[in-house]
C-alpha positions as CSV (number, residue, x, y, z in Angstrom):
1,M,-19.4,-19.6,20.8
2,I,-18.5,-16.1,19.5
3,P,-15.7,-14.7,21.6
4,I,-16.5,-11.4,23.5
5,K,-13.4,-9.4,23.9
6,T,-12.4,-7.8,27.2
7,R,-11.4,-4.1,27.3
8,D,-7.7,-5.1,27.4
9,E,-8.2,-7.5,24.5
10,I,-10.0,-4.8,22.5
11,Q,-7.1,-2.5,23.0
12,K,-4.7,-5.2,21.7
13,M,-7.0,-5.7,18.7
14,R,-6.8,-2.0,18.0
15,E,-3.0,-2.1,18.0
16,A,-2.8,-5.2,15.8
17,C,-5.3,-3.6,13.4
18,R,-3.4,-0.4,13.2
19,V,-0.3,-2.3,12.1
20,A,-2.3,-4.2,9.5
21,A,-3.8,-1.0,8.2
22,T,-0.4,0.8,8.1
23,V,1.1,-2.1,6.0
24,L,-1.8,-2.1,3.6
25,Q,-1.6,1.6,3.1
26,K,2.1,1.5,2.4
27,I,1.8,-1.5,0.0
28,R,-0.8,0.4,-2.0
29,E,1.9,3.0,-2.8
30,H,4.0,0.4,-4.5
31,V,1.4,-0.8,-6.9
32,A,2.3,0.3,-10.5
33,P,2.8,-1.0,-14.0
34,G,5.9,-3.2,-14.2
35,V,5.9,-4.3,-10.6
36,N,5.7,-8.0,-9.9
37,T,3.7,-9.6,-7.1
38,Y,6.7,-11.3,-5.5
39,D,8.4,-7.9,-4.9
40,L,5.1,-6.6,-3.5
41,D,4.9,-9.5,-1.1
42,Q,8.5,-9.1,0.0
43,E,7.8,-5.4,0.7
44,A,4.8,-6.5,2.8
45,K,7.1,-8.9,4.7
46,R,9.6,-6.1,5.4
47,L,7.0,-3.7,6.6
48,I,5.3,-6.2,8.8
49,E,8.6,-7.1,10.5
50,S,9.6,-3.5,10.8
51,L,6.5,-2.8,12.9
52,G,7.3,-5.8,15.2
53,A,4.6,-8.0,13.9
54,Q,4.4,-11.3,12.0
55,S,2.4,-12.3,8.9
56,A,-0.5,-14.5,9.9
57,C,-0.7,-15.8,6.3
58,H,2.9,-17.1,6.0
59,N,3.0,-20.9,6.6
60,Y,-0.7,-21.0,7.3
61,K,-1.8,-24.6,6.8
62,V,-5.1,-26.0,5.3
63,G,-4.9,-29.8,4.9
64,R,-1.7,-30.6,3.0
65,H,-1.3,-27.1,1.7
66,T,1.0,-24.5,3.3
67,Y,0.6,-20.9,2.3
68,P,4.1,-19.6,1.1
69,S,3.6,-15.8,0.9
70,Y,3.4,-13.1,3.6
71,S,0.3,-11.4,2.1
72,C,-2.4,-12.4,-0.4
73,L,-2.0,-10.6,-3.7
74,S,-4.8,-11.5,-6.2
75,V,-4.7,-10.0,-9.7
76,N,-7.7,-9.5,-12.0
77,E,-9.7,-12.8,-12.1
78,E,-8.0,-14.0,-8.9
79,V,-10.5,-13.5,-6.1
80,V,-8.5,-14.3,-3.0
81,H,-5.4,-16.1,-1.8
82,G,-3.2,-15.2,-4.7
83,I,0.5,-16.0,-4.2
84,G,3.2,-13.5,-5.0
85,T,5.4,-14.5,-7.9
86,I,8.0,-12.9,-10.1
87,K,6.1,-14.1,-13.2
88,R,3.0,-12.0,-12.3
89,V,3.8,-8.5,-13.5
90,L,1.2,-5.8,-13.1
91,R,0.1,-4.0,-16.3
92,E,-1.9,-0.9,-17.1
93,G,-5.6,-1.7,-16.5
94,D,-5.1,-4.5,-14.0
95,V,-6.6,-4.7,-10.6
96,I,-4.9,-6.2,-7.6
97,S,-6.5,-7.2,-4.3
98,L,-4.1,-6.6,-1.4
99,D,-5.0,-8.7,1.7
100,V,-2.8,-8.1,4.8
101,V,-3.2,-10.1,8.0
102,V,-0.8,-9.7,10.8
103,S,-0.3,-11.1,14.3
104,Y,0.8,-8.5,16.8
105,E,1.2,-9.1,20.6
106,G,-1.1,-12.2,20.3
107,F,-3.9,-10.7,18.3
108,I,-4.8,-10.4,14.7
109,G,-5.4,-7.5,12.4
110,D,-7.1,-8.3,9.0
111,N,-7.8,-5.9,6.1
112,A,-7.9,-5.8,2.3
113,A,-8.5,-3.5,-0.6
114,T,-8.5,-3.8,-4.4
115,V,-6.4,-1.2,-6.2
116,G,-6.4,-0.3,-9.9
117,V,-3.1,-0.2,-11.9
118,G,-3.3,2.9,-14.0
119,E,-6.4,3.7,-15.9
120,L,-9.2,1.1,-15.6
121,K,-12.1,0.2,-17.9
122,P,-15.3,2.0,-16.6
123,E,-17.0,-1.3,-15.7
124,V,-13.9,-2.4,-13.7
125,S,-13.8,0.9,-11.9
126,R,-17.4,0.5,-11.0
127,L,-16.7,-3.0,-9.7
128,L,-14.2,-1.6,-7.2
129,Q,-16.5,1.2,-6.2
130,V,-19.6,-1.0,-5.6
131,T,-17.5,-3.6,-3.7
132,E,-16.1,-0.9,-1.3
133,E,-19.5,0.7,-0.9
134,A,-21.0,-2.8,-0.1
135,L,-18.4,-3.2,2.6
136,Y,-19.4,0.0,4.3
137,A,-23.1,-0.9,3.9
138,G,-22.4,-4.2,5.7
139,I,-20.4,-2.5,8.4
140,A,-23.3,-0.2,9.2
141,M,-25.3,-3.3,10.1
142,A,-22.7,-4.5,12.7
143,R,-24.7,-3.1,15.6
144,N,-25.6,-4.5,19.0
145,G,-28.9,-6.5,18.7
146,N,-28.7,-7.0,14.9
147,R,-27.8,-10.4,13.5
148,I,-25.1,-11.7,11.2
149,G,-27.8,-12.1,8.5
150,D,-28.4,-8.4,8.5
151,I,-24.8,-7.8,7.4
152,S,-25.0,-10.6,4.9
153,H,-28.4,-9.6,3.4
154,T,-27.3,-5.9,3.1
155,I,-24.2,-6.7,1.2
156,Q,-25.9,-9.1,-1.1
157,T,-28.8,-6.8,-2.0
158,F,-26.5,-3.9,-2.4
159,V,-24.2,-5.8,-4.9
160,E,-26.9,-7.7,-6.8
161,S,-29.1,-4.6,-7.3
162,R,-26.1,-3.1,-9.2
163,G,-25.8,-6.1,-11.5
164,L,-22.8,-7.7,-9.9
165,S,-22.4,-11.0,-8.1
166,V,-21.2,-12.1,-4.7
167,V,-18.9,-15.0,-4.1
168,R,-20.6,-17.7,-2.0
169,E,-17.8,-20.2,-1.3
170,F,-15.7,-17.8,0.8
171,V,-16.9,-15.7,3.6
172,G,-16.0,-13.2,6.3
173,H,-15.4,-14.4,9.9
174,G,-14.8,-13.5,13.5
175,V,-11.2,-12.6,14.3
176,G,-9.2,-12.1,17.5
177,A,-6.5,-14.2,19.1
178,S,-6.7,-16.4,15.9
179,M,-7.3,-15.5,12.3
180,H,-10.6,-17.4,12.0
181,E,-13.0,-17.4,14.9
182,E,-16.8,-17.8,15.0
183,P,-19.0,-16.6,13.4
184,Q,-18.9,-17.1,9.7
185,I,-20.1,-14.0,7.8
186,P,-21.4,-14.8,4.3
187,N,-21.9,-12.0,1.8
188,F,-25.4,-13.3,1.1
189,G,-28.3,-14.3,3.4
190,R,-31.6,-13.6,5.0
191,R,-32.3,-10.6,7.2
192,K,-32.7,-11.3,10.9
193,S,-31.0,-14.7,10.6
194,G,-27.9,-16.1,12.3
195,P,-26.2,-15.2,15.6
196,K,-27.1,-12.0,17.4
197,L,-24.4,-9.3,17.6
198,R,-23.1,-8.2,21.0
199,P,-20.6,-5.5,22.1
200,G,-17.1,-6.9,22.2
201,M,-17.4,-9.0,19.1
202,T,-14.7,-8.4,16.5
203,L,-15.6,-9.3,12.9
204,A,-13.7,-9.4,9.6
205,I,-16.3,-8.2,7.1
206,E,-15.2,-8.8,3.5
207,P,-17.3,-8.6,0.4
208,M,-15.8,-10.5,-2.6
209,V,-17.6,-9.4,-5.7
210,N,-17.3,-10.5,-9.3
211,L,-17.9,-8.6,-12.5
212,G,-19.4,-11.7,-14.1
213,G,-20.9,-14.8,-12.5
214,S,-20.5,-15.8,-8.9
215,D,-18.9,-19.2,-9.6
216,V,-15.2,-19.7,-8.6
217,E,-12.6,-22.4,-8.6
218,V,-9.3,-23.1,-6.9
219,L,-6.2,-23.5,-9.0
220,A,-3.7,-26.4,-8.7
221,D,-1.6,-24.6,-6.1
222,G,-4.4,-25.3,-3.6
223,W,-4.8,-21.6,-2.7
224,T,-5.5,-19.2,-5.6
225,V,-9.2,-18.7,-6.0
226,V,-10.3,-17.5,-9.5
227,T,-13.6,-16.6,-11.1
228,A,-14.9,-19.5,-13.2
229,D,-15.5,-17.2,-16.2
230,R,-12.2,-15.4,-15.7
231,E,-13.9,-12.0,-15.3
232,P,-12.3,-9.6,-12.8
233,S,-13.1,-9.7,-9.1
234,A,-12.7,-7.2,-6.2
235,H,-12.2,-7.7,-2.4
236,F,-12.5,-5.1,0.4
237,E,-12.2,-5.9,4.1
238,H,-12.1,-4.3,7.5
239,T,-11.9,-5.6,11.0
240,V,-14.8,-4.2,12.9
241,L,-15.7,-4.0,16.6
242,V,-19.4,-4.2,17.7
243,T,-20.0,-1.6,20.4
244,E,-23.0,-0.2,22.3
245,G,-23.4,2.4,19.5
246,E,-21.8,2.8,16.1
247,P,-19.5,0.1,14.8
248,E,-15.8,0.9,15.2
249,I,-13.6,0.1,12.2
250,L,-10.4,-1.1,13.9
251,T,-8.4,-1.2,10.6
252,S,-9.2,2.4,9.7
253,L,-6.4,4.9,10.0
254,K,-8.8,7.8,9.8
255,K,-9.3,8.5,13.5
């Protein structure tokens, strides 16, 4: 069952998402050549705690693997779930995906963006632009009466019509009192398929788009997902509320 949030729960989601969006915005300001991803992650930890929240990523368990970082920092060919490390130093022309998930007063805020480090190659700049535009195209379909497949199909056709590929092994999801709720939200699919959307649903919509092929693999750390061809990847995400009218982007600070 897809949880339908009450008015009180929606307000708590707004507050959690405002914290997550604030942390993401501030972390972006620290991205620069010469910065390592461990220091970025520690800054995320400091900011999250200063706002009275907790990282929903830190110590998250999947099977025998426990996630060690406070944010997910994925560089270049890393798609998602990159772990901050002193050894990963950002260089001119890199891209880094910043994924911030917080728990605040019992609810989750989840958002991500991919940021360029200095001047990018034109094709990499275009990758970031298309991925972000695909996110907003998908969000526009998160309307009462539509189906999950309408979001998925819109993202897929938007991306593939521009010669890029969507990751299929990792998907968006419902979000609320826990980080992963029903439904799953693939970035590919058929129009008018899947569960019907209703007001009060809160969804983490997150296109993951590759410059090269769609295939990915997981590194030996059990977390870091990379493109199989080691071409760059981009990841943008918002937490979105389905309403009676236009979708509300809960992780937007532009209100």
